[in-house]
C-alpha positions, 0 to 999 in steps of 0.5 A: 281370774276366771278368764285364765281358766280357759288354759284348762280347756287347751289341748295340752298336757301342761300349761301355766298363765299369768296376768300382770297389771301396772298397779301391781296386780297379778293373777295366775293359773296352772303351776307357775313354777313349772319350767317350760322351753320359751322358743322365740319368747327368748328373744324379748329377753335377749333384747333387754339384755342387750338394751342394758348393755346399750344403757351401760355403754358396752354397745351402741344401737347404732354400732355396726354389727352383723353383716355389713352395713348392719348395726345392733338396731338392725339385728334387733328389729329384724332388718339386718338382712340376715335369713331366718336360721343361717347368717346368709345375707337375703337383703340389704340392711334396712330394706326388708323385714326378715325375721332372723333367729340367727340375727339374735345369735349374731347379737349375743356373739357381739355382745360377748365380744364387747363385754368379754362375758359369755352372753348366757352369763351376761343375760343372767346378770343383767335380767334374770338376777335383778328381776329375781328370775331364779328359774330362767336360764339360757341353755343354748342359742340366744334366738330360741333357747331360754327356759322359764316359768310363769312366775319368772316371766311375770317378773319380766312383765312387771319390769316391762309395765314399769322399766327399772333396768333401762331408762324410760326413753331406751324402753320407749324406743325399744317398743316403738316401730323401728324402720317404719313401713317394712313389709315381712312375714310374721311366723305363722300368720303370713305376710304382713304389710307393714310388719312392724317391730320394735327392738326385739319386740313385735309390735301389734299395730294393725296386723291381722290375723294375729296372735293377740286379742282383737281387742288388744291396742295397736300398741301392744308389744310382746312375742310368741314362741313355736314351743306354745308360748306368748307374752304380750304387754298393752300400754294402753290398758296397763296390762300384761298377759303370758301363757307357757305350755307344752304343746307346739304352736299350731291351729290350737293356739291361733284358735285359743290365744286371741279369746284368752286375751280378750277375756283377760282384757275384758275381765280386768276392764270390768273389775276396774269399772266396778271399783271406780263406781 
């Protein structure tokens, strides 16, 4: 895809990107087998393992977990009240959208307690191995310490476009707004009113500014990471896009990511129009 060639001009040492479509199409640019730290793109992977645990009956979404009054659902949706990087309680559950990396560490500990399986092993067995993500690993805290490749994340993107590890109902719930109307801060982009999230996935909705493209639909969901990584899925277009780099998120990413996303959407749409004529 010509649009993916934009990553060649990014001010980074290494980058890789991929596009996956609902009909099984795929394209990539860069070394898709190079391992990158994912930072917070770890969270959707962790969330997916938790959703598998829900499907297996090991945990329940509305089961108490975390601070008093909070549940698994609260932790996944960043409404548990926990602070960003500590287990300090900053609000009552369900009253504010406080982005909490610590909350995902609490989630992992909870799943381990319920299953008797170390969470890194559970994530490997529940998500990585079934999807053939052989280069992926959780090497530390569940909020930010996964490492992966563009090739592996493309397999995860294909799963999000056509879920096989969880039911369509669970997938729909995970990618729908949880606790509507919650305001909060989207890291790197400031206060959002509302700051919509699903279960482990940020939902674009009407947020502006945003790290996805201006032509991404409001239903777009995904995550970005401070290590210079992102993954989004747009169900309206049946399209997923991801990029990994070795340059931390900053002004360069704010400038580069939306044009890449818009170019990908436009190129896929043009190709589809050509095919149907």
